[in-house]
N, C-alpha and C positions, 0 to 999 in steps of 0.2 A: 463624111466630115468628122465623125467621131474617131475614125481610124486615123485621120490626119492629126487630130488633136492628141490622140494617144501617142503617136510617133513623136510629136513635139515634146510632150511631157517626159517620155522615156529618154529622149535624147538629152534633154536638160539635166535630168537626174543622173544619167550616165556620165555626162561631162563633169557634173559636180563631184561625183564619187571619184572620177579619174583625177581631177584637180587635187582633191584632198589626199588621195593616195600618193601623188607625186610630191606634193608640198611637204608632207610629213613622212616621207619614206624612211628617213634616217631614224625616226622615232618608232614608227609602227612596224617596219619590216626589218631593218638591219639590226635593231638593237633590242628593245624590250621584248621579252618572251620570244626571242629569236635564237636559232642555232648559231648565229654569227656574233652572239654576245657571250663572252667568256668571263666568268666571275671568279673572284677570290684567288688572285695571284699574289703570293707573298714573296717579297724580295728583301734581302739584308746585305748591304755592301759597305765596305770601308775602303776609302781612297785617300789621296793626299789632301783633298779639300772636299767640303760638303757639296759644292756645285758639281764636282766631278762624280762624286758618289751618287748624287741624285740623277744626273744625266745617264750614267751607266745602269742605274737601277731601272729607269724607265725603258731603256733599250732592252735590258734583260727580260723585263716583264712582257714586252712585245714579242720577243723571241719565244718565251715560254707559252704565251697566248696562242701564237701561230701553231706551235706543236700540238697544243690541246685542241685547237680548231681542226687541224688535219686529222687527228685521232678520232674526232667526233664525226667528221663528214666523209672520210675516205675509207674504203675497204683495203685496197692495195696501195701502199704508200710509195713503193718503188724507190726506196732510199732517197727521198726528196731532200734537196739541199737548198737553203735560202741564202741569198745575199742580203746584206743589211739594207740596201736601198729598196729591194723588193719588199721586205717586211714593212718598211715605212709607208709604201704606197697602199698596202693592204689594210692599214689601220685607219679607221675613221676618227675615233677619239679615245683617249685614255682617261678613266675616272679614278680618282684617288679616294679610297674608302677611309683610310686612316694612315697617318705617317708620324714618324718620330725621328729626331736626328740629334747628333752632337756635332763637334767641329769637323769630324772626318767620317762619321758613320751615318748611314741613312737606312731606315727601315720603313717599309710601306706595304699596303695591301691595295691591289688595283683590280678594276674591272676594265675589260677592253671591248669596244664595239668595232667590229671589222666592217669594212665597206664591201657589201655583198657583191656589187657589180665587179669590183676589182678582183675579188677572190674568185668569182666565176670565170672571169677572163684569164686568171692565172691557171685555173683548171683546164680551160680550153687550150691554152698555150702548151701545157704539159700533157695534153691528151688524157686527162684523168676523168674517170667516172666518179660521181659523188652523190650523196643523198643529203637532203636537208629537211625532210619531212618528220616532224615530231610525231611519235605515237602516243595515243592517249594512255593514261596511267594503267599499269598492271599491278594488282596486289600480289605480294609474295608471302606465302605461308610456309615457313620451314617446319619440317617434321623429322625428328631423329628417332631411329629405331635401334635401341641398344639392347644389351643382354637382359635388361630389366623391363623391356617393353617400349611402347611408343611414348615419345615426349613431345608435347605441343604447348606453345605459349608459356614456356618456362624460362624466366629471366636468368636462371642459373645454368641453363643448357648452353654448351659451347656453340652448337650449330645455330641456335636462335640468336645468341649474343653477337656472333660474328656477322650474321646477316644484318642485324640491326645497325651495326657499326659501318659495314661496307656500303649499305644503301644510302647512307648520308653523303657519301662522296661520289655517287654515280654522276657522270658528266656526259652522258650520251644523248642520242635522239629518242631512246626508249625511256620513258619515265616509270620508275619502279618505286613502290612504297610497301612498307611492311604491313601486313594485315594485322590489325589490332583486335578485331572481334569486339564483343561486348559481353557483359556478365551472363546474359541469358544464352547467347550463342556458345560461349566457352563452356558452359555447363552441359549443353545438349549435343553439340557436335563432337563426335569422337574421331580419332585418327583413322579407325577402321572404316567409318562411314565415308570419310574423305578419300581414302586410298581405294575404296570400292566404287569411287565416282558417283556417290549418291547425289543425283542432280538437284534434288530439293534443297539439301543442306548447302551445297556449293553455291546455288543461286542466291540463297539468303545471305551467305557470307559476302558475295560480290556486291549485292545491293547495300549491305551495311557499310562496306568500304567505299561506296560511291565511285567505283571504277567500272570498266566495262569488260574486265577479264581477270582471271586468277591463275597464278602459277604456283602449284604445290611442288616444293623442292624437298626431296627425301634423301637422307643420308643414312647408311646402315653399315656398320662394321660386321664383316662376315668371317667366320672360321670354317674353312672347308675341311672335308674329310681327309685330305692329304696333309693337313696341318698348316697350310698356308693361310694367311689372313689378308683381307682386302677391305678397303672402304668403297662400297658401291654407292653411287648417287645417280639420281635421275630427276627430271622435271616434267610435270604434266601440265599442259595448257588447257584451260577451260574458258569458253566464251561467256558472254553476258547471261545467256540462258542456262548456264550451269552444265553445258554439254562438253564432254571431253573431245577436244579437237585432235590433239596428237601428243606424243611424247617428244619434247623438243631437245632433250639432252639426256645422255646416258654415259656413264663412265665407271671404270673399275681400277682402283689404285692399290698396288701392293703395300702392305704395312710392314714395318721393319721387324716387329716381334709380336708374338701371340698376345701379350698383355696389352697391346695397343687397342684391342677391341673395347677395353674398359676405359681407356684414356687416350683418345685420338689426338695426335699432335696438332697444336694450334696453327702452325704454319701451313700444314697440309690442308686443314679446313679452310683457312683464308684463301689459299691458292685455288682450291676447288670452287669456292664461291665466285672468285674473279673469273674463272673459266666459264662458269654458267652464265654470269652476267655478260661476258664477252661474246659468248655463243649467241645469246638472244639478240644483242646489239648487232652482231655481224649479219645474222639472218634478216633482221629488219632492214638494214642498209642495203643488202643484196636485192631484196624485194622492192626497194624504192630507189634504185640507182638511176641517176640521170646521166644519160650518155650524150655529151655535148656534140657528138659527131652526127647524131640522128635527129632529123627534123620531121615531125609528124603533124597530122591534123585530124580533128574530129568534127563531125557535123552534129550539133546539139539542138534539140527542140525544147523550149521552155514554155509550158502551158501557162496561160494567164486566165485565171478563173474569176467568176463573179463572187464578190464578198456576200452580197445579199440583194434581195429585191423586195419591194413593197408596193402597195396600191394607194392611189389617191383616195382620201376619205371624203373629199368634196371636190367640186369643180375647181380647176386652176385657170384663172383668167389672165388676160394679157398683162395687166399692171399690178398683179398681186406680188407682195413682198414676202409672203409666208406660204409655204406649201404644207398642207395638212395631209398626213398619211396615216395608215393603220398602225404602223410601227416604224421606228428608226433603229431598232435593235441591229447591232453588228455593222451599222454604217459609221464611218469616221466622224469624229466630232466636228471636223471642218473639212470641206472637200468639194467634189463635184459628183453629179449623178446624171444619167441620161434618161430622157423621157421621149420616146419615139425617136425623132431625128435631132432633138434639141439637147444641148449640154447646158446644165445649170450649175452655177457655183453658189455655195452657201457658207456663211461664216460661222454659224453655230446651229445646234439642234436641241430639241426637247424630246420627250418620249414619243410624241406624235406629230412633230412638225420640224421642217427645215426653215431656218429664219435668216433674215438679211441676205436674201438671194439676189443673184445677178443673172438675168435671163440671156439666152442666146450667145454664150461666150464662144470664142474661137470661130466666130462667123457661122455658128450653127443655125439651123432653121428654127425661127421662133414662131410657135403656133399661137393663134388668138385664144383658143380655148381647148382645154383637155377635160374630158368627162370623168366623172367619178369612176373609180376602179381601174383607171389607166395605170399600167405597170411602169415603174421606174426602177432603175438598178444602178449599181456601182461596181466598177471593176477593181480587182486587187492587182495593182501594178507594182506593189512593193517587192514582190518576189523577183522581179526583173533586175532592178539595180542591186539587190542583195546577191543574186547569182553572179552578175557581172563583176561585182566587187570581189567576191570570193575567188573567182577564176583569175582575175587580174593579179591578185595577191599570191597566187601559187608561184613557187620559186622558179619553175622551169617554163613558164608561159612566155611566149614571144609576142603573140598578138591575139586579141579577141575582136572579131569582126562581125558586126550585126548585119545579117543578110536581109531579113524582112521582119515586119511586125504586123500581125492581124488582130482582130478582136479576140481571138482565142489563144494565140500562141506567138512566141518570138523564135526566130531561128538564128543561130550564130555559128560561125566557124572559129575554132580555137586552134591556133598553131603553137606547138610546144616542142621542147627538146626531150628526147627519150622515146620509150615505147608506150603503147596504149595501156598496158597493164599498170605501169607506174602512174599514169595519168589518173585512171579511174580509182586506183587505190588511194591516191592523194585526195581526190575530191570526196571520196567516201569518208575520209578522216574529217573533212570539213562539213559533214552531215548533208552532202549532196549525193543522192543515189540516182544513177541513170540506168535505164533498161534498154537493151538492144531492141530498137523499133523495127529495123530491117537490116539489110546487109551493110548499109553505110551510115545510118542515122541512129542516134540515141536520144531518148526522151527522159526528162526529169520526172522521177517518181515522187520524191520528197526531199 
């Protein structure tokens, strides 16, 4: 009976979450905090009339927005060309941030929300692989090694200044932020310690930045014995625990003259920073590519664990309206609990009692008397709708099908586009970690 009740509750909750996700899809999925939302598109047009200028400005903004969207989501663009009517179908709405005009001139700044379903259909039609999974922020720490030694956190340093400027305009799926450090860290952490991958210092820095990874980007002008000069650069990636994972970028660029090692060209530095950012973005997209031509499925087990249990402090009789227990700690303020085969609803609780109770709900068996020390418990079913909601909101999910629910677990089949590696990497970003249970099933760990 409790199992039957549990299924009813979980079904209702699942339907509610599904309804909410459908009703507010354009707000929660397609637009805000979404890869399909392109911000800050500036347009300035002069035409014969203000109406003509405004209309063409909006069309130009949509065209620029599509280009930025494609750059963000696609690795191989294959010289894509768009027709005007195609662009119009991809746009959900256009938001005007600010505007100004004269009789013939129109200036405006727009944000554009693209219709996710239409964009994905466009990718399918053109047989394009794409990625739309945001990566959690990575802190970037620039270090410059010049003839006078290492330079770190120096506002006058070109390498640091250019990174600070370029990171403000990053518009990809990988969120990058400049590591700021703090007074104490900046005094104690040396460039040598960082370059030697001192795990303790690096972990402190990541924790201070409130990100889950650090990228140390090093640039060094080098004069070789043959008289040739180069700018060498590389990027080291460290995980949340301060452990060096790998070197994600390495390059060597010839300098035009020997004196350049003392004053590296600004354009060269800017281009190198863009290459590093582009390399990181490209690798992330490749690891999260959704192949619309591949349909896959996984079998997932979701454990449903007990929140808490307690014992009756005194007998519970047939017509009692209050249940006295040893403790209500960790029980919900309002909810249900099970005692033997009976399900009881309560409206509120105190430290040692459940009050305003309703006995025998969902046609459960109502017992005349329960003795002192009889155990009652409450199940945590909140994990179930939370997991379902996160899975349904993943970009490449086709269907989430509930197979069965027991007292201890739920089982679901998830059908999706792409390969399993992309699927599990995406759910991991959503803080859902699955372990391989056997050759075909995976179980939620946390």
